[in-house]
Backbone as a printed PyTorch tensor [residue, N CA C, xyz], in Angstrom:
tensor([[[ 90.6710,  87.8520,  96.4050],
         [ 90.7250,  88.7090,  97.3570],
         [ 91.5670,  88.0280,  98.4330]],

        [[ 92.2010,  88.7640,  99.1930],
         [ 93.1910,  88.3980, 100.1790],
         [ 92.7700,  88.8370, 101.5470]],

        [[ 92.6910,  87.9400, 102.5440],
         [ 92.3030,  88.3450, 103.9790],
         [ 93.5170,  88.2200, 104.9380]],

        [[ 93.8410,  89.1620, 105.5640],
         [ 94.8680,  89.0680, 106.5310],
         [ 94.1110,  88.9450, 108.0270]],

        [[ 94.6490,  88.0080, 108.7090],
         [ 94.3270,  87.7230, 110.1510],
         [ 95.2630,  88.1890, 111.0650]],

        [[ 94.6010,  89.0790, 111.9030],
         [ 95.5020,  89.6970, 112.9620],
         [ 94.8330,  89.3380, 114.3820]],

        [[ 95.9370,  88.9330, 115.3190],
         [ 95.3080,  88.9260, 116.7980],
         [ 95.0400,  90.2800, 117.1710]],

        [[ 93.9670,  90.3780, 117.7720],
         [ 93.5890,  91.7020, 118.4520],
         [ 94.2170,  91.7600, 119.8040]],

        [[ 94.5950,  93.0680, 120.0830],
         [ 95.1950,  93.2430, 121.2750],
         [ 94.2700,  92.8400, 122.4600]],

        [[ 94.5540,  92.3320, 123.6530],
         [ 93.7390,  91.8980, 124.6430],
         [ 92.7290,  92.9580, 125.1720]],

        [[ 91.5190,  92.5870, 125.4160],
         [ 90.5790,  93.5990, 125.8480],
         [ 90.1900,  93.0770, 127.3200]],

        [[ 89.6000,  93.9790, 128.1440],
         [ 89.2960,  93.6210, 129.3870],
         [ 88.2520,  92.3820, 129.3700]],

        [[ 87.2680,  92.5080, 128.4910],
         [ 86.3410,  91.3650, 128.4060],
         [ 86.3050,  90.9960, 126.8400]],

        [[ 86.9570,  89.8060, 126.5570],
         [ 87.1390,  89.3560, 125.1910],
         [ 85.8370,  89.0110, 124.6290]],

        [[ 84.7500,  88.9200, 125.3850],
         [ 83.3870,  88.6010, 124.8350],
         [ 82.7620,  89.7770, 124.0220]],

        [[ 83.2650,  90.8960, 124.3650],
         [ 82.9960,  92.0930, 123.6600],
         [ 83.7790,  92.2050, 122.3770]],

        [[ 83.1090,  92.9590, 121.2930],
         [ 83.9600,  92.9840, 120.0810],
         [ 85.0720,  94.1270, 120.4110]],

        [[ 86.1460,  93.8580, 119.6600],
         [ 87.2890,  94.6860, 119.9960],
         [ 87.2780,  96.1450, 119.4760]],

        [[ 87.9850,  97.1310, 120.0320],
         [ 87.8850,  98.5030, 119.6280],
         [ 88.4860,  98.5010, 118.0810]],

        [[ 88.0190,  99.2990, 117.2300],
         [ 88.5610,  99.7060, 115.9340],
         [ 90.0300, 100.0410, 115.8840]],

        [[ 90.7830,  99.3630, 115.0500],
         [ 92.1710,  99.6740, 115.0610],
         [ 92.3760, 100.9760, 114.0420]],

        [[ 91.3450, 101.4080, 113.3930],
         [ 91.4270, 102.4850, 112.5500],
         [ 91.0460, 103.8180, 113.2920]],

        [[ 91.9130, 105.0250, 113.2760],
         [ 91.6930, 106.2540, 114.1090],
         [ 90.5450, 107.0110, 113.2410]],

        [[ 90.6410, 106.8780, 111.9550],
         [ 89.7210, 107.8080, 111.1950],
         [ 88.6130, 107.0080, 110.5000]],

        [[ 87.5560, 106.7980, 111.1940],
         [ 86.5900, 106.0330, 110.8250],
         [ 85.3770, 106.7250, 110.0540]],

        [[ 85.5140, 108.0450, 109.8570],
         [ 84.4900, 108.7250, 109.3500],
         [ 84.6790, 108.9840, 107.7080]],

        [[ 85.7110, 108.4590, 107.2810],
         [ 86.1400, 108.5560, 105.8410],
         [ 86.5480, 109.9590, 105.3990]],

        [[ 86.8600, 110.8480, 106.2340],
         [ 87.2990, 112.2720, 105.8820],
         [ 88.8620, 112.1440, 105.6230]],

        [[ 89.3250, 113.1350, 104.8630],
         [ 90.6140, 113.2710, 104.4510],
         [ 91.3390, 113.6670, 105.6880]],

        [[ 92.2210, 113.0680, 106.3630],
         [ 93.0550, 113.5310, 107.5690],
         [ 94.2480, 114.3320, 107.1260]],

        [[ 94.5690, 115.1800, 108.1100],
         [ 95.8620, 115.8460, 107.9060],
         [ 96.9890, 114.8760, 107.7880]],

        [[ 96.8930, 113.7500, 108.3920],
         [ 98.0250, 112.7600, 108.4690],
         [ 97.2330, 111.3540, 108.1910]],

        [[ 98.1060, 110.4050, 107.8640],
         [ 97.6060, 108.9860, 107.5230],
         [ 96.9320, 108.6660, 108.7310]],

        [[ 95.8190, 107.9190, 108.8520],
         [ 95.2010, 107.1710, 109.9440],
         [ 96.0880, 106.2780, 110.5940]],

        [[ 95.8850, 106.0830, 111.8880],
         [ 96.7790, 105.3250, 112.6330],
         [ 96.0970, 103.9560, 112.5890]],

        [[ 96.8350, 102.9290, 112.2810],
         [ 96.4700, 101.4930, 112.3070],
         [ 97.0270, 100.8070, 113.2620]],

        [[ 96.4820, 100.0250, 114.2330],
         [ 96.9940,  99.2880, 115.2520],
         [ 96.3460,  97.9320, 115.2680]],

        [[ 96.8410,  96.9690, 114.1730],
         [ 95.9620,  95.8290, 114.1570],
         [ 96.4720,  94.6720, 114.9540]],

        [[ 97.6840,  94.9240, 115.7030],
         [ 98.1690,  93.6590, 116.4430],
         [ 99.2240,  92.9870, 115.7300]],

        [[ 99.1180,  91.7280, 116.0880],
         [100.1770,  90.8110, 115.3780],
         [ 99.5140,  90.0930, 114.1870]],

        [[100.1960,  90.2340, 112.9400],
         [ 99.7050,  89.4920, 111.7310],
         [ 99.8870,  88.0170, 111.9750]],

        [[ 98.7810,  87.2640, 111.8740],
         [ 98.9680,  85.8620, 112.0150],
         [ 99.1890,  85.0360, 110.7130]],

        [[ 98.4590,  85.4140, 109.7420],
         [ 98.7050,  84.7940, 108.5560],
         [ 97.7430,  85.4170, 107.4240]],

        [[ 97.9660,  85.1990, 106.1810],
         [ 97.1550,  85.5980, 105.0550],
         [ 96.4910,  84.4250, 104.4900]],

        [[ 95.2400,  84.6740, 104.0360],
         [ 94.2420,  83.6690, 103.5040],
         [ 93.5530,  84.1930, 102.2830]],

        [[ 93.0740,  83.1390, 101.4800],
         [ 92.3160,  83.5800, 100.3360],
         [ 90.7650,  83.7500, 100.5890]],

        [[ 90.3160,  83.3980, 101.8130],
         [ 88.8760,  83.7420, 102.2030],
         [ 88.7150,  83.7150, 103.6450]],

        [[ 87.7690,  84.5350, 104.1680],
         [ 87.4080,  84.6000, 105.4800],
         [ 87.1460,  83.1380, 106.1330]],

        [[ 86.4970,  82.2080, 105.3420],
         [ 86.2620,  80.9070, 105.7730],
         [ 87.7030,  80.0560, 105.9570]],

        [[ 88.7000,  80.3810, 105.2520],
         [ 89.8910,  79.7430, 105.4720],
         [ 90.6210,  80.1860, 106.6520]],

        [[ 90.3490,  81.5780, 107.0160],
         [ 91.0320,  82.1020, 108.2780],
         [ 90.2950,  81.4970, 109.5290]],

        [[ 89.0490,  81.3520, 109.4270],
         [ 88.1120,  80.8470, 110.4750],
         [ 88.5380,  79.3050, 110.6770]],

        [[ 88.7700,  78.6560, 109.6460],
         [ 89.2380,  77.1370, 109.6300],
         [ 90.5510,  77.1000, 110.4230]],

        [[ 91.5540,  78.0020, 109.9680],
         [ 92.7980,  78.0550, 110.5400],
         [ 92.7720,  78.3870, 112.0260]],

        [[ 91.8060,  79.2490, 112.5100],
         [ 91.7330,  79.4010, 114.0150],
         [ 91.1240,  78.2190, 114.7500]],

        [[ 90.0810,  77.5530, 113.8630],
         [ 89.5450,  76.3350, 114.4580],
         [ 90.6930,  75.2480, 114.7450]],

        [[ 91.5130,  75.0300, 113.7650],
         [ 92.6800,  74.0660, 113.8170],
         [ 93.5820,  74.3820, 115.0650]],

        [[ 93.8030,  75.7430, 115.1880],
         [ 94.6290,  76.0260, 116.2300],
         [ 93.9740,  75.8080, 117.8170]],

        [[ 92.7430,  76.2120, 117.6800],
         [ 92.0060,  75.7730, 118.9610],
         [ 92.0030,  74.2850, 119.2200]],

        [[ 91.8760,  73.4930, 118.2360],
         [ 91.7840,  72.1610, 118.3860],
         [ 93.2240,  71.4270, 118.9950]],

        [[ 94.1930,  72.1310, 118.4450],
         [ 95.5060,  71.8140, 118.8690],
         [ 95.7020,  72.0100, 120.2070]],

        [[ 95.0060,  72.9650, 120.7800],
         [ 95.0870,  73.1340, 122.3180],
         [ 94.2250,  72.4620, 123.1720]],

        [[ 93.4270,  71.4390, 122.4140],
         [ 92.5050,  70.4730, 123.0010],
         [ 91.2450,  71.2340, 123.5130]],

        [[ 90.7440,  72.2950, 122.6330],
         [ 89.5230,  73.0750, 122.7900],
         [ 88.6800,  72.9020, 121.6000]],

        [[ 87.5080,  73.3230, 121.8220],
         [ 86.4290,  73.1160, 120.9030],
         [ 85.8300,  74.7270, 120.4670]],

        [[ 85.8530,  74.9260, 119.1750],
         [ 85.2480,  76.2580, 118.7660],
         [ 83.6940,  75.8720, 118.8670]],

        [[ 83.0090,  76.9350, 119.5110],
         [ 81.6180,  76.7710, 119.7010],
         [ 80.7990,  77.9300, 119.1060]],

        [[ 81.4550,  79.1230, 118.7600],
         [ 80.8280,  80.1980, 118.3140],
         [ 81.7260,  81.0680, 117.5990]],

        [[ 81.3570,  81.6420, 116.4610],
         [ 81.9930,  82.8250, 115.7730],
         [ 81.0770,  84.0770, 115.5840]],

        [[ 81.4670,  85.0770, 115.9480],
         [ 80.6460,  86.4040, 115.4350],
         [ 81.6540,  87.2210, 114.8550]],

        [[ 81.0720,  87.9420, 113.7900],
         [ 81.8980,  88.9620, 113.2030],
         [ 81.1380,  90.2240, 112.5490]],

        [[ 81.7600,  91.1470, 112.3000],
         [ 81.0500,  92.2720, 111.6500],
         [ 82.0500,  93.5540, 111.2550]],

        [[ 81.4010,  94.3140, 110.3880],
         [ 82.3320,  95.3130, 109.8750],
         [ 82.3720,  96.5390, 110.8830]],

        [[ 83.3740,  97.2730, 111.0020],
         [ 83.4700,  98.3610, 111.9830],
         [ 82.6610,  99.3610, 111.4010]],

        [[ 82.6380,  99.8100, 110.1480],
         [ 82.0190, 100.7250, 109.5360],
         [ 82.1060, 100.6940, 107.8970]],

        [[ 81.4080, 101.4130, 107.2180],
         [ 81.3010, 101.3330, 105.7300],
         [ 82.5650, 101.8040, 105.1170]],

        [[ 83.5040, 102.5360, 105.7390],
         [ 84.6470, 103.2540, 105.1150],
         [ 85.9140, 102.5090, 105.2410]],

        [[ 85.9830, 101.4300, 105.9990],
         [ 87.2650, 100.6070, 106.1370],
         [ 87.0510,  99.1940, 105.6970]],

        [[ 87.9640,  98.4260, 105.4870],
         [ 88.0030,  97.0960, 104.9830],
         [ 88.4480,  96.2150, 106.1860]],

        [[ 87.9120,  96.5420, 107.3560],
         [ 88.3960,  95.8360, 108.5180],
         [ 87.1090,  95.1340, 109.1890]],

        [[ 87.2830,  94.0190, 109.4800],
         [ 86.2170,  93.3600, 110.3430],
         [ 86.6130,  92.9170, 111.5930]],

        [[ 85.8400,  92.8570, 112.7090],
         [ 86.0970,  92.1890, 114.0080],
         [ 85.6120,  90.7420, 113.8640]],

        [[ 86.3620,  89.9170, 114.5710],
         [ 85.9620,  88.5970, 114.8440],
         [ 86.1530,  88.1250, 116.1310]],

        [[ 85.1720,  87.5750, 116.6430],
         [ 85.2090,  86.9210, 118.1710],
         [ 84.9280,  85.4270, 118.1060]],

        [[ 85.8260,  84.7680, 118.5830],
         [ 85.5540,  83.2100, 118.5970],
         [ 85.3060,  82.9300, 120.0790]],

        [[ 84.4430,  81.8770, 120.4380],
         [ 84.1710,  81.3270, 121.5590],
         [ 84.6850,  79.8960, 121.5610]],

        [[ 85.1540,  79.4270, 122.7310],
         [ 85.6410,  78.1390, 122.7610],
         [ 85.4040,  77.4650, 124.0760]],

        [[ 85.2540,  76.2070, 124.0750],
         [ 85.0970,  75.4200, 125.3860],
         [ 86.5300,  74.8280, 125.5970]],

        [[ 87.0600,  74.9080, 126.7530],
         [ 88.3040,  74.4550, 127.1870],
         [ 88.1940,  72.9760, 127.8350]],

        [[ 89.3520,  72.4420, 128.0170],
         [ 89.3140,  71.0390, 128.4030],
         [ 88.5230,  70.9770, 129.7890]],

        [[ 88.7050,  71.9770, 130.5890],
         [ 87.9070,  71.8990, 131.9090],
         [ 86.5740,  72.4990, 131.8090]],

        [[ 85.9540,  72.5480, 130.5920],
         [ 84.5460,  72.9640, 130.4260],
         [ 84.1780,  74.4680, 130.6280]],

        [[ 85.2850,  75.2830, 130.5110],
         [ 85.1290,  76.6640, 130.6800],
         [ 84.9470,  77.3800, 129.4180]],

        [[ 84.2480,  78.3300, 129.2940],
         [ 84.0780,  79.1300, 128.0570],
         [ 85.0610,  80.3240, 127.9060]],

        [[ 85.7970,  80.4160, 126.9180],
         [ 86.7230,  81.4640, 126.7210],
         [ 86.4810,  82.1280, 125.3700]],

        [[ 86.9810,  83.3680, 125.2350],
         [ 86.6840,  84.1640, 124.0340],
         [ 88.1140,  84.6670, 123.4550]],

        [[ 88.3450,  84.9610, 122.0790],
         [ 89.4230,  85.5300, 121.6580],
         [ 88.9900,  86.4980, 120.4960]],

        [[ 89.6370,  87.5590, 120.3450],
         [ 89.1590,  88.5150, 119.3980],
         [ 90.3050,  88.5920, 118.2170]],

        [[ 89.9180,  88.8050, 117.0860],
         [ 90.7480,  89.0520, 115.9370],
         [ 90.1950,  90.0110, 115.0780]],

        [[ 91.0590,  90.5000, 114.0900],
         [ 90.7210,  91.3520, 113.0070],
         [ 90.8990,  90.7010, 111.8060]],

        [[ 89.9270,  90.9250, 110.6580],
         [ 90.0170,  90.3640, 109.4350],
         [ 90.0650,  91.6350, 108.4880]],

        [[ 91.3250,  91.6520, 107.7590],
         [ 91.4410,  92.7270, 106.8710],
         [ 91.4810,  92.3540, 105.3700]],

        [[ 90.5650,  92.9780, 104.5630],
         [ 90.6180,  92.5890, 103.2030],
         [ 91.4360,  93.6550, 102.4490]],

        [[ 91.7840,  93.1880, 101.1210],
         [ 92.4070,  94.1250, 100.1830],
         [ 91.4740,  94.7320,  99.3540]],

        [[ 90.2060,  94.4890,  99.5140],
         [ 89.1610,  94.9350,  98.5480],
         [ 89.2370,  96.5300,  98.5050]],

        [[ 89.1340,  96.9310,  97.2610],
         [ 89.2880,  98.5060,  96.9500],
         [ 90.6760,  98.9250,  96.9790]],

        [[ 91.6760,  98.2510,  97.3270],
         [ 92.9420,  98.7840,  97.1940],
         [ 93.7560,  98.4130,  95.9370]]])
């Protein structure tokens, strides 16, 4: 399985899960292809654990510490998960960043 890691577009409150990048989430056949707005592709990994480890290394390079990760599926029809990571900055502030994990499962 391949996991693509995308940076989520900025949201007003990064502590909330990001909006779904898939416009047709009900699984119905659309008149047109669904719109996908994943943001910027960061990299491709063999597992979600590798993707999270990559994020953790990026955070450590900025002298920050990963404190929490939350993730979940948007719905049962897409192979897109949201991922929110919380980190502690050098000045002991808590910040969050959102990502999308997209699998090739079923394709």
